[in-house]
N, C-alpha and C positions, 0 to 999 in steps of 0.2 A: 504494499499499499504505499501511498504518497501522502505524508502527514503536512497538510497547509494549514498555517496559522494566521490569524488576522490580527493586526495591531492598530488599526484605526478605521473608524467607519464614517469620519467626516473631518473637514478642516478645521481643527479644534478640539479634536478627541484626546484623550488620556495619554500624556506625553510619557508616562512610565510604560505604557502597554508593550512596546517592542521589547524592553528588557525584561518584562514580566514573561512573555512568550518564549523568548529565547532560554531564559533561565529556568522557566518552571516545568520543563520537561522535553523530551525528544521531538523535534519537529524537521522537516526537510526543506520547507519553504515558508518564508515570512512575507505576508503580503500586507497592504494597506491601501485603503480607499480614502482618497482626499477630495474627490471631486463629486460633490452635489450639483444638480442643475444651476444652483444659484453661485456656486463656486467660480466658475468661468468668468461670470460678471465681475465678481469680487477681485479675481486675478487681473481682469481688464483694468478695473480701477486702479490697482496697485501698480501695474505697468505705465499707466498714464501719469502717475506720479513719481516715475522714476526708481519704483521698487521692483523686486523679482517677479516675473509672471509665473513662478512656481510656488509650491508650498515651503517655506523654510523651516517648518515644524518637522518635516521629513528629516532633515539634515540633523536636527537635534536629537530625534530619537536614534538615527543611525550612528551617530558618533558614540552612544553607549553600547551598541551591539555589533558593530561592524567587525572588530577583531574576533570576537566569540564566533561569528556567523563564519567567517573564513576559516577558522581552526576546525570548526565541525562540518564543513561543506554546506551550510544552509544557505540556499539561494534567496536573494531579496528581490521582490517584484512590487512595484507600485507606481500608481498613476500620478504621483504627486508632481510630475513635470508640467501639468497643466498647460499653460499657453507657451511654456518654453522648455520642452524636454531637454534640448540639447544644454540650455544654460543649467538646468538642474543636474544633468550628468556631468558636467564641467565641475560643478561645486562639489558633487560627490567624489570626483578625481583629487580635487584640491583638498577634501577632508581627508581622504586615505593617505595622501601624501604627507599631510602635517602630523597624522598619526603613525606614519611610517609603516603603512600597510600596502602590500601588492594586491591590487584589486582590478578585476577587468569589468568596466562598465559599459553597458549598452543603452541605446535609447532609440525609441521608435518616434518617427515621424509620419507624416502623410495624413493624419486627420484634420490638418488646418487647410480649410478650403477658401481661405480669403483670397478675393479676386476671380474665383471660378464662378462660371455661368451657372447660377442656380434656378435659372427659368422662371424668375419672379418669385422663387422661394414660397410657394403657397403653404400655408399653415396646415400642417398634418391633421389637425383637429377640426378647423373650420373652413379651409379652402381659401382663406383671404390672402391676398398677395402682400408681401413684406412691405410696410408702408414707410420705411425710413432706411437710410444706409446701416449696413451691419457694422458692429462694433468687433464682434468675434464670430467665427464661422468653424464649426469643428464637427466632422463626422465621427460617429461611434465605431471604431475599430474593434475587431475581435482578438481571439486568442494566438492565431497562428503567427504574428509577428513576435510576440513574447517568446513561444516555443523556439522560432528561429535563433532568436538572442541567445536563450539558454542553450541550444544545441551547439551555437558556436564557441561556447565557454563563457558566457557572461557570469559574473558573480552577483551583479546588481543590474537590474534591468528598470529603466524609467520610461514611463510612457506619457503621452498627452491624454487625450479623451479617447478611452476605450470603454466598453461596457463594464459594468462593476464586475460581472461574472467572469470577464475575460482574464482577470487575475488569477482566477483558479483554472479555468479552461487551457489557459496558455501552458502553465507548468504540467497539466494533465496530458496534452498533446506532446509535449516534450518526453515525460517519463514513459509512456504508454505508446506513443507512435501512432495515435488515432489519425486516419485518413479522413477526408472530407465526407465519405461515405458511411463512417462510423456514428450514424446519427444518434443512436440511443445512448452510446457512451458519451458522446459530447453533450447531449440533453441532461444526462446525470450530471456532468460536471458543471453545467450552467445552473442547474439546481442547488449543488453544493455551494457554488460561489455566490449565488443570491442569499443563501440561508447564512453565511458568515459576513458578508460584505458591510453590514451595518454593526458590527462589532457586537456589544453586549445585548443587542436587542435578540440575540438568539440564545442568550443564555439567562434570561429573566429579567433584563431591562425593559422598561416600559411595558410591562406583561399586565394584561388586564387582572389577572388573579396573583397581585404580587405578594399576598400574604402567604402563597404557596412557598415563595422564594427566600431560601435562606441567605443570610449575610449578604444582602443585596448591595449594601454599601461598598463592599470590597468583592464585586462582580468580576468574575473571570472573563477574559475574552474567549471567543469561540475557536475551535480548530476543526477540520474535517480530515477523517482517513479515507482518502479517495483511491478506489480500486479500479482495477484495468477495464471491468465492464461498466465504469460510470457510477456504480453505486458507491455508497458513502457511509460513514457512521460520523455524525455531529457529537463532538464532546468538547471537554476543556481540561484544563490542566487540574490535577489533584490538588486539594488543600485550598483551591479558590473558592469565593462566595458564588451565588447564583445557582441556576438550575438549568439542566438540559432535559427536557421532556417533550413528549409529543406534542403538548400544548405550547410550549415556548417555540418550537421550531414551526408548528402550524402558524402561529402569530405571524413570524417572520416571513413564510411563505406567501402569506397575504399581503404583505406590505408593498405599497406602490406597484400594484400590477393591475391588468385590465382584463382581457380576455384570457380564458385558460391557454390560449396557445401564445406562449411567451416568446416574441420574436427576438432574434439576435442575428448578428452578422455570421456566425458559426453554424448555428442551428435554430430550428424552433422547437423549445421544450414544451412538452405537454404536460401542464400542471394537472391537468384532469387524470394523469396516469401515476401520479406519484403515491407510492406507499411509504406509510411510516411506521415504525415499529419499535417500542421501547426495549432496547436489548439489554439494558442493566441500568445501574445507577448513573445519571448524566451521560448516558450513550443511547442515542436515537439513530437506529438505522434507516437510511432513505434509499429506496429501490424501486424498480418497475418503471422507471421514467422513460417514455418513449420520445423518440426525436423525428422531426421531418425536415426537408430541405428549407434552408433560410430563403427568405424573399429575395428578389432580384433588386432591390433598393436598401440603401443604408439610411437610418436616421441621421440627421443633422441638427446639432444645437446651434441656433444663431441667437445672438443677443445684440440688441440696439438701444441707445439711449432715446427715451421717450419724453423727457421733460422734467418737470421738478414737482416735489410734494411737500406737503406739510399736514402734521396731525396734531390736534389739540384734544386732550381727554379731560373731560368734567366728571366730576362724582356726583351723583344724586342720590340722596338719603332720605329713608322714613316714608312718608305717606305719598300718594299722587305722583309716583314716579314718572308716568307717561305724561301726565299734563305738565310737570317739571321739564321734560325733555322738550316737548313741544314750545315751551316758553323760551327755553335756552336757544332753540334754533330760531325762533323768531327774532330775538335779541341780536343774535349774530349775524342774520342775513339782512336785518336792517341797517347794519352798519357796512357790511361788503355783500353786495349783491350775489346770490348764489348763482345766477345765469352768467356772471363774469368769469368764470372758471370754466376750463375745458372739462373737467369731471369733478364731481362732489360725491363722497360716499359717507353717510351717516349709520352708525352702528350702536345700538343699545344693547348693552350686554348685562342682564340682571345678576345680581349676586345676592348673598344672604343679607337681606335688610337694606340693600343699596344697590346701586347700577352705575355701570360706566357708560358714558355717552362719548363716542369717539367721532371726531368730525374731521375728515380728510380731505384735502383740496389737491387736484392736479392741474398744472398748467404748463405751457410752453414757456411762459414768462416767469423768470424766478422771483422778480419783484413782486408780481401779483400773488404768487403762491407763499411768499416769504412773510416777512414782518407785517406787510399790509394786512395779511390775514390773521396771524397769530397775535398780534397786538389789538386787534379789533375784538378777538374773542375775550381778551383780558379785560378790555375796557368796559364789557357788559357787567362785571363782577359785582358791582354795587347796585345793578339796576335789573337783577334777574331772579332767579328762584330762590326760596330759602334755603340756606345751608350750602350755598355755592362754594366750591373749591375746585380747584384743577390738579391735575398730576403733571402737567407739562408746562414749563415756562414759555414765554413768547421766544421764539426762535426763528432762524432763517429757514428756507426751504432747501431741499437736498435733492441732488440729481437721482433718477430713478432709471433701471432698465427694464426691458422686457425679454423673457425667454420666448424664442419663437422656434418650434420644432417643425422642420420639413424634412423632405426625402430627396434623395439623388440615386441615379442609377450605380449600383454596386460596381459596375464596370468601370467607372470614371474614376474610382478611388484606388489609389496605389499606395499601400504601406511601405515605408523605407525603415531599414534597420541599421543601426550604426553601433559599431564595437569599437572601443577606444579611439573613437573619433573618425574612423573610417567605414564607409558604407560597405555592408554585406553585398557580395554580387548577385546573390540568389534570393532576395526578400521575397516572402510570398506575396502574390498577386491576388486581389480578391476575385479577379475573373476566373481564377482556377476552380473556384468553390461551385459545384453544382447548385442552381438556385431554382426555385420556384416563382412562377409569377401567377397572380390571381389566386391567392391563399384562399381556401373556402372559410367562410365565417363559421365560429362556434355560435350555436344557438344561444340566444340571450333573450330576456325580456326587456323591452324599452317601455318607457312612459314619461309623461310630464304631470303626474297627479290625475290622470284621466280615470275613465270607467275601467272595470274588469277586462282581463284579457281572456282569450279563449283557455278554457280548462281550468281557471283560477277560480271561478265563482264557487265550486263544490267545496274548495278547501280554504275559504277566506278566513275561517275561524282557526285554522290549523289543526282541527282534529278530524273530521270526516265522519261517516255514517256511523262507524263503529263506536265512537266516542262521543256522541252527541250528549250523554247523561255525565260525562265527566265533570266533577266539581273543578272549578277554576279558582286560582288565588291571584289577586291583583297585587303584583310586586313588580319591582324593577326588573327590566330585561336582562340585566347584568347578573341576576342571580343565577343563571344557568349559561348565559351567553357571553362568551369572550369577543372581543373587537380590537382591530388595529387599523389605523388610517393613515394616509398621508397624500402627498401632491404628485401630480404628473402634469407640469406645465400649468395650464389653467384649470384642468380637472382634478378632482379629489378622488382617491379610492377609499373605500370602506369594506374591510373584510371582516365578517363574523363568522365564528364557530361554535360548535357545542362538542360535549363529550357524550358519545353513545348514539346508536342508530335511531333510537325512539325519539330521543330530542331532536334529531336532525329532521326527521319526519314532520315533526310539530312545527320547527323553525322553516322548512322549505314552505310549508303551506301558509303560515302566519305571516312572515315578513316579505310581503309583497313591495312592489314599487310603490304602490298607493299608501300602505302601511308605513314605509319609510317617511313619506311626506307628512303624515300625521305626527310621527314621532318626532321628526326633525322638519318643522313648518318651512324653513328657509330653503329647503330643497325643493318644494313646491313651484312648480312652473319652468323647473330646470329638466333638461332631458337627462335621464337616469337609465343606465342599463344595469340588469341583473344577471349574473352568471352562476351557475351552480357547480360546486366541486363536491360531489358526494363523496368521492374517495378521502376527502381531508374533512367531511363532516361539516363543509364551509359554504357560504355564499359570498360572492364579490359583487359589490356595487360601485359603479363609476359615475360620479356625479359630474356632469359636463358643465364648464363653465362657472363652477362655484369660487374658483380662485381668479376669475377675472382673466387677466393676461399673464398669469404665472406669479410666482412667490415674490419675486423683486417688486412687482407692480401691484399686488394684491393689497387692499386697504384693510382687509378683515384683521381683527386682533389676533386670531389664529390663522395666520397667512399661509401656513403649510398644512393646514387641516389635520394636525397633530392629534386634537383632542375631539376630532369629530365622532371616533368610535366610542369615547367615554361619555359624550353626550348621548348618543343612542342608548347606551347601557343603562343610564339614568331614567330613561323614559319607562313609564309603567304599561305593563302588559298583563293581559289576563292568562295566566299560565296553568295549565293542567296540574292539579296538586300532584299526581303521579310522577310527574317529572320532577317536582322538587324534592 
């Protein structure tokens, strides 16, 4: 088996994780994911300010473990190269020289498509053409360039924009020699990569049933024991906090996905074929994953600067919350007309005995969205609702960007692999991979809080004819349902699961698209897709447009939809007593 350990789930994750994973037990490959969708925009901002276009925190972690990794033959693979993988590789070489360590450093390029003809870059979700010049343009590459670098003798491989799972798929191809037709094995490695890509989220972090997780404050990072057929065991180092269970792995499998057909540049992994089994304490076996030929397009992440934004947050307390919110808005817009801004978003968030009123304005004119707005809000302070106070002082507007997903023909993208500053002559070409066009859709339920769909009416109450007399108890849905949610561009995903076939039969009938809108009213009117994953006893909902134009531009308090699942679990449901 190949032991692949993760030491970073995002730019800003625990700095001690690399040392913990190297010293905590035997591993063969150390990986780290630094590139969320928002990160490329952050790195672009850094680059404009004269800072590195890669993640310097990677170098801080590397300094602690590089010598040990070379001694033990542990390979290091990371996407921390961001917008400048060559610069990051050069920094690694300089670090190694300072430490007196002989190291072979590879980096992967070809993902940067700046200047390429994107054909108008239609948005992959909405079809709209790109409305502004691009700041960054990066295709999602796969694992084969990483495998080529490792096969050429690299000790450290630094990439730019690759899929998160490629950090595991690449080492798998290197170790086992999988070809493009080894679809099931490749798909299994993609699933393994998806499980560990977000660090401690696979070992009990952010877990709905967190009371089950021991010593979460010292949660260990995950690793996978990847086998030649693509199956794997998810585990963690002994003596670390956290939990690896079917539940924690299921939760991460449902994170930031759409259809059960999980598309990637190396393979399409069928998440509706995954089998999970608790093999032992903190050991979950993942098997049965089927793969299909990848699509003939590659996803491209485009970022552009869209203007300036400013947010003021007011606190409303006690009685008449909604009336106070209306009064606050009237006072604000009497001083700065609402229609003077390109966009305005108002969000009232109820809390225990109080509420937050967030008013966000967006405009191409920095001055209009700056102190002209925030000072006007403060000026209403003595002529507004009782108990007025704010959480934000008057301040200037800040620039914001938009994440824009689009697609390009895979044959137009060529990955390039460099080792010790020299390009490898036979870098893998994406055109070598057999690809499928017009992938069939996975059956889903779509709706916008409309009427019943065919076949749903008979099961709206989640019981069915045999259980009409079942006694129900009105309790929080989270009494039996786990959930995890996240962002995918302007959309949000919400995965829910239960333990046991009987509970899933109830959930499958109860939690329709319409019911979701009842429990989460702000999803009403939005297009929502529901996908069924009975192998995981789970459903996945994709809420289109909930996050507007993506995380960086979203004015929602929960801009990444991280808490969407917990909001759902807090909703009341009539659950059969027998399931409790």
